[in-house]
N, C-alpha and C positions, 0 to 999 in steps of 0.2 A: 697569272699572275697580272697586276694594270701596271702599266709603265707610266702614266701621265694622268694627271686632274683629269676628271669629267668635264667639258664643255657645259653640259647641259643638263640639267635634272634626269635621274635617271628612273626608267618604271621599277615602279616598287611592289608589286598590287599584294603580295604575301605581307608584306609590312604595312602597307594601308589597311588591310583585312586587322593586322594585329593594333592597328590604333583605335580603331572602333570598339575593340573588345580583346581585352588581353587574354580571354578566357580562350580564344581560339588559338592563341600561341600553345596553351597547355593541350590542346587537341590534336597538334599537328604530328607527321608522321616523321620518322627521324631523315627522310629525304626532302621534306618538306623545311625543316629545320635548315637543313644546309645551304637550303636555295636562299633560305631568310637571313642566315647568315650572310650569306655572298651581298644580296641587296642593302643589309645596314651597312655592309664593308662601303659597297659603291654610294650610298646617300651620303656617308659622313666625308667620303672622298670630297663630293662635289659642295656639301654643304662649309665644309671647316675651308676649304677654299672659297668660297665666297666671303668669310667673316673673318677667318685666322680663329688659333685656339690651339690647344693643346690637342696633339694628334696622334704622335707613332704610341703612346700608352694604348689608347683607347680600340687603335685597329687590332693590339696585341689580345686584347681580351673580348673579341667579338663572340668567337663560340662560348667563352664562357658565360658571358652574360644572356645569351640567347639560352644554354641551359638550365641556369640559374633560375630566370623568370620561367621556363619551362617545367622544373622540376618543385618550383617553391609558390607558393600561394600568397604571393605579396599583391598588396602591400601590407597584407595581415602575416605573414611570417617576414623576416626581416633580413637586409644584405646592408652591411655595412663597409663601407669602400673607405682604404687609407687614403688621403693626401685627398684625391678626387680626380687627378690628373685623365686617368681611365674612364671617366663614367660618361662619355658622350654617347655610347653605344646604347646606355643605361637608362638615360636620357630620351633616347630616338625610340626606344622599345615601349616609356610607359608615357605615351601619350602628347610627348613634346617634339616631335619630328616638325609640325608646324611653325615651330617659333625655333628653330635652329641657326634661322636666317639671323637671331638677335644675339647672338650667343656673345657676351662679354660686353655686349653694348648698354648704354645707361638704357634703364628701366627694359630690359632681356632679361635673356637665362644668364645665371650667374655659371663662370665656368667649371663649376664645384659642386657638390651635393648642398641642397640647402635647404633646411627644412618648411622654410615659409616659401619655398617654390611649389612644393608636390610633397605628398603623402607618399611616395614611394622612396623619397629623400629621408632615409630615417635618422641620419646625424651630418651635420654641420661639418666638413671638415676642409682646409686648405695645408694644414701644418701636418708633417708624417710621423707616423707608429702610435697613432690612436686607435684604432679599429678594433684593436683586440680588447683592449678595456671598456670601448663604449658596448663592444659586442656583449662581452662577458657581463657586464652591468644589465643590458636587456635579454639575456639568458637567466640570471638568476630572478630578475622581474618575472618574467615568464612562468619559472619554476613556481613561484608562488601566486601566478594571477593569472595566466593564463599557458597551463601545464603543455597545449598542443603544439603552442606557436615554434618553430624553427628559427634558428639565427645562426647567420654566415658573417663571419668577417673574410673579407679579401684584401692580402696586404701584399705587397711586392718585397723583391728580395733584396732592393736598397730602404724603405722602410722598414722590415724586417731588424736592420743594423740599429735603429734607435733603441737605446737603452730601456726606454718605456715599455717597448713592445714586449721584451724579455722580463719585465715585471710583472707584465700582464700573463703571461704565457706560463711563469711559477704559480702564480696564484690563482689561475684556472685549473692547474695541474693538482692542486690543494683542494680546492673546492668542489672540481669537478661536476661544474653545470654542463648541461647537453648544449654543447658548442662547435660548431665546426667553422676552422679557421681553415684559407685556402692561401697558400702560399704560392703566389706568380711570380715564378723566377725568369726573367729575359735576360739574366746576362750572366748565366753560369757561375754567381757567386756561391752557390751554397753546394758545392761539392761537383763532382763529373758528371755528366749524364753517360751512364752504363749500357746505355741500349738495350736492344732487342728482350735481355733477359730480366733485366729491372722491370719494364713494362709487364714483362708475363707473370713476374711474381706479384705486380702491385695488382693485375688484373683477379690473381687470386684471392690476394688480401680482401679486395675490394668485394668479392663476390659474395653473394648471399649464402651458398652452401657454406664457404668456410667462415662464414663471420656465424653463420648457424653452430658450426662444429666447434669453432674456438671460444663461444659463451656456453655452449653444453658442455664441452671437455672442461671448462674453468670452474662450472657450478657444480661437477663430479670429483673432479682433481685435487680441487682447492681444499678438501678434508684431507688429501692425502699430499702433506707438505710437499714430502721429497720429490714423488710424481708431478706434481704440478710446477714445482722449480726448474725440473729436468725441461719439461715443456715449453714452460715460459724462455728458458736461460737459449735453446734450441733455435725457438722461432726467432729470437733478437739477434742471436749469431745470424742467422740467414739473411735477417733482413740488414745486420751490417755489411753481408757482404756485397749487396746489390742496390742497396738506397743508404742516402745519407740521411737516416732516419733517428740515430741513437739518441742523439741528443735530445730530440721531442719526448721520446720514447721514457727517455729518463726523468722527462719535467711534466709527466704523467698523460700526455698523450697518446692516443692511438694513431699512428703515423701510417700514410697510404701514399706510395709516389716513390720517384716521381714519373708524372704521366703527360702524354702529349696534349694539352692544352687546347689545340686546335682540334682533333678526334672529338668531333661534337657527341656521335653516338657513344664512345668510351665516357665521356664527361658525362653525360647524362645519365648512363647505366653506374657509375659509379657514387656520382651523387646520389641517386636514388637509394642506394645501399649503404652509404654511411649518413645519411638522415635518419635513418631509421635505429642507430645505435645509441647507447645511453652513454654521456660521460663527455669529455673532451674528445675531436678528433682533429687531424691536422690531415688536409690534402696539398699533396706538395705537386704542382703541375709545371710543365715546360711552355713556355710561350715565345714566341717572338715580336718583339717590338717593333711598330709598322707593317705589320704581317700583310702579305696581299698587295703591297705598295713597292715596287722595286728600289725608287728614289729614298724610302724611309727605311728597307729592311740593310740598305746597304750605309745610312748614314743615319742610325738611330738617333743619335744627340743631334746631329743637325735639324732632325724632324722632328726631336720632342715637342715642339710646338713651332706654328708658322703665322706667318703674316696673310692679309687678306691677298691673294694672288690678282695682281693689277695688269689691266691690259699694257702692253708695251707700247708707248706712245709711236705716231707715225716718222716723228724726226725726234732726233736726240734733245733730251733738253739741254739748256745752255747754264745749267744752274753751279752756285759757286761748291766747293766741298762742304759737305756737311761736317759740324763740327765732331771732335770725338764724344764717344759717350764716356760718362764717370768711371765706368766701371774699367774702360780703357786708360784714360789716364791714372787710375789706381794702376793699372797692373802694367805700365810702362814705370812710373815711378818705383814701384816694387824690384824688378829687373834691375835699373838704373841704381838704386841703393844697394843692392844683393852685391853688383858687380865690383861696390865698393864697402863694401862690410861683410863680412865672412860670419857675423855672430847672427845677421839677421835669417829668421828662418819663418818661412809661410804656410800659414794654417788656416784651414778654410773646411767647416762641413758638408760635403757634397756640394758646395758650389763652385767648381772651377770655373766652366764656362760661364757662369753667373756674373763670379766675383771679377771676372778678366786677370786669371792666374793660368791662362794656359802655356802662355809664351814662358811664364816662370817655370811651371812644374816641367818644360821641356830643359830650360837652361841650367836649371840647376836642382835636379831630381832629386839630389839626396838632402835636398834643404826646402821640400815640399813636403807637406804633410796633409793630405786629404782623410782626413779620420771617419769616412761616411757620416750617415745624419747621426750625429752624437755631440751635438753642442755643448752638453756639460763636461764632457771628457773635452774638448776643443781645447776649452777655457782653462780648464785644469793643467791639461797637458801644457800650455802655454805658462799658467805659474810654473811649475816645475823645472821649465827651462830655465827661464827668468831666475829660479833660485840658483841656478849654476853657469849664468854667464853669458846664456844667447841671449838675442833681442827677439821675442818673438812677435810677428805680426798677426794676427786673428783677421781674417777677410771674411766678413758672416753681414745676412741681410740685419737691419736692424729688426724685422718683424721676431725672425728666429732667436737674435741674443734674449729675448726676451726667455727662452726658454732655458738660460743657462743663469738666470738673476743670481743664485745662489751662491755660483761658484765666482760669479763676478765679484759680489760683495765678501764673501769669505775668502778665498782661495787669491783674489788678485788683490782687492783695493782695502781689504784690511793687512794685508803682509806688506803694502806700499809697494806691490812687484812693478817690473819696468817692461810692459805690457803694452802693445797698441793697439787697438782695435778702429778696423776699416770698416764702419757702418754704410753699408751698400742699402740702398733703396730705403733712406732715409725720406719721410714724407709720404704724400700722393703717390701711388703707384699705378693707377689705372684700371686696366680691365682685369686684374688678378682680385682687385676689389677689398673688402673689408680685411680678410685675412692675411692679405699681405701688406698691406699700409703699413710703413712705419713712423708712426706717428705719436708713440710712444715715448722713445728711448731720451730725449731731452727731459722729460719729467721722471723716469726713472733713474735716468745716470746723476741727475744735478743732486739728488738727495745723498749720492754716495761719496761718503770722506775719499780726500785723497784723488779723485778723478780729476780730469781737466778736460774741456769737451770744446770743440773747435766746429764752426758752422761756416765751411767757405761759401761764398756767394758765386764763385765761377769756377772753371777748369782750373786757370793757373792758380789761384787761390788754394784750390784742394790740392796741389801739389806740392807747393810750400807749407800748407797746414800739415800734410800729412808727414813731411820731412821735420817740421816742428814737434810732432806729437812725438816721432820718434825718438827725438834726440832728448825730450824731456826724460828725466830720470824718475818713471813712476807710472803708473796706468793714466793712459790716455785715448780717447774716442777721437773719430773725426767723421762726421755724418754727411754724405751726401745721396744726391737723389738719383732716381732711374732715369735714363734715356739721355740725349744728348746735350753737351754743354751749350753756353752761350754765345760760342765762337771767339772767346778770349785768347789772344796769343799765352800759348803754353812755354814759359822761358823753360830753356836746357838747364840752367842752373840754379841749384836747390838752394835756396836761401831759408835760413832761420827765425821767423818771426818773433818779435816780440808775445810772449802769452801774456794774454789778458789786456791787448791793448785792442783800442777800435782803430778804426779809420772814419774821418769826416769826409763825404763824398761831395756834397754840398751844402753850400750857407745857405740859409732862409730867413724867413719871420717869425711868426709869431710859433708856428705848430712845427714838430721834430718828427721825423722817422726814425726810430732805431731799431733796423732791420737786421735779422739773425738768419743766416742762409741764402737759398737760392732766389729767395724771391722779392730780390735786388732789383731785378730786372721790371717787374711790376711796382715797387716802391721808387725808383727812379721816375716812372711815367707819372704817379701821383705828385712826387716832390715838386715836379716842373709846373704840373697845373697847379698845385697849391702855392708854390714860390715857399716850399718847406726846407727846412735843413735835413740833409738826411745823411745817417752813419750806417756805415758799416760796420756792425759789431763785432763779426769775426767769433769770439769766443762768447760761450756761454755761463763756463767755468772756468776760470775766475772771469768773472764780470770786469767790464774797464768802469768803475764805479767814479774815478776822478773824473772820466767824460759825459757819464750818467748824471753826476752832479752839477758838471758846469751846463751843459746842455738844459737840464728841469730848472736851474734858475735862472737861463735867459731867454724862457719860452712859455707859453701860457700852456701847451698843450704836448703832450710826450701820446706818440702811437706806436708800439713795438708790434711787429711784422713777425712771424713767425712761420714755419710749415708744420705745426707741432700739435698737440693737443694744447687746448686753454691751460686746464687745470694744473698747475706745477711745472709748467714750460719755462723760457725765456722771459714772456710777459712778467710772470710770476717772480721772477729772480728782481726784475726792476721795479716793483711793487713793494716787495720786501726791502730791498735796500732803501728806496724812497722813504716809508714807514720807518723804518729803523732810523733814519738820519732824520727824522720831522722834516724832509724837504718839501714843501706845499706845492704841488704841481698836477693838473690834472692829467690822469692817463688812461688810456684805451688799449685793448688789446686785439690785434686782427691774429685767430689763431682758430683752430680748428675746432667745432662746437663740442659738446658733451653728445656724439650721439658716432655711431658707426655711419663712413661714410661708404657709399655703394659702388658697384663696378660701373666702369666708364673711361672715358679716356682723360688722361693727366689732367687737361683744361677744365674737362666737364667736374672732375672730381674737386679743382679748385674753385669753380663756379659754386657747386654746392655746398663749399667751406665757407664761403664768401673771402677770399684769398688773393681778389684781382686789386688790380687798379682803382678802379669805381669802388669796389668796399671800402679800399683806403681811404679813399676822399669823401666818401658819405661820412665814415668815421669822424673825419674832422670837423663836419659842421657845427656850427655853435646852436645848441639847445635844440638839438634835433635826435630824438632816438635812435641810434644806430638800427639800422631794417632787418641785420642779420644775426642770428643767434650767434655767431663767432664772436662777436666785438664785444668785450666787454670793458667794465669803466671803475677806475678807480677812484 
């Protein structure tokens, strides 16, 4: 076991040999494979401590990753990873070790599999529960075009709770492509470990001798239906005694497991055997998140991802306390309001820590629902609660609410049900990149009838607008960003603010800035330098049309500012209003251009998208075409 992060880059001779030629991995002895896994684990500990990034999941699949690349002829054979948190060992093996120091940095490696980054990354991911569907598609393609190709999907016990995963399992059991699904179970959520007996029988079921006997017996006895039914039923009863595989067997998969996912020779032997089988196969393995690093094994949640390990300063820094994170502002508001209103129910799709709901889950356990990775269920569950008098608050990342759009429209908005959506990670999120940016919510929510949408500009406004949205009798969304607030004083009192009413921050001359959300800090800098009027709009829907009309008639140029896609966002709402009312005023829009913004820091993201004070100032210059594609003109 390793107790601390390595201070210096470890010696990794076997890994260097693999980097030079992946074929070397396929010719290694079992003993060398075990040593290689140790080198990868040490190298990963060192590299992630230098850059930060996802951590525990990768440590837990080192042996599995080594075994897969040893047995398969990658990249010709396909490995499809779910979510991608666990793919750092995969990246290290497949020629990217010398670039791990760029992980999640602008221009560097992505924290997730990315097809444009490497031919070994067969499918780009970031959201969960997609691997089986994608791998099945590849298996169907292989059956028609490349029959010798092997296809493997690796999915965790968390991701398999997503409904899409079960849809894919059911379809694969029907179509029966040659597909191996590996269920990586690191939290004991798929039944109990039954110890040595399960491992013993799993070895038997995965052995070439048993497989040959099973398939031969099937060919002989399937013509004698009674005999074959007896043999099949006996096998299923044996498996039900020692392994939680009956569900997968009923879906049409041949189930093997659970096996020790850290027993590398066993993994190699089992994979070699199962990849020879025809039809859908499921291998269930047990792993330990954070394996080999004591702090991560002890605290797998805390070490899911880490920041760069910085050297401690020689003298304590005399800095002011950092502002609270927006997720913590939400979490405190949720607890404060729950203490006052017994109807409040908190719902999250597997984002308890990320959404700031840890304290709520402990203080109000009977009113807290973590529905696992099931965004669609989360939204319709809230709709059902709202039908019968409860007041559900759905805490969900903006990027994940996209997955429940139909439920939001049909189950909540169409019925005008009283559900509050707390949209965390709205806008550009930084190092997680394009899969996690919450830059479409204003566009996809604004067109939905009955919705009201708030965009707080600081942490106090976030608290007050959350309270206002909760008091509103109908569907309401409050979107706020990742990370720390601006340092605004958060008032203990919760005040219901007027819905659809903006606040004029600064009176100026010919230019007016209409700001929607947390870019207010940048807008203030620009307004001061331009001597421009500045309005904190607060609401995207309903839009404060009276204020917009008055500002438009008193200024030569309006500039809308938002951290959302240009198409269909807050600026579009202003443009539609001006057009409808035939108000003549030049309008320019500062928003995210029609492209995906890649990973980097949040500030680098904003620079890339053209969302800084300098961009606003450039947009205000007369007779000058804005230099950034994010700026639109009406």
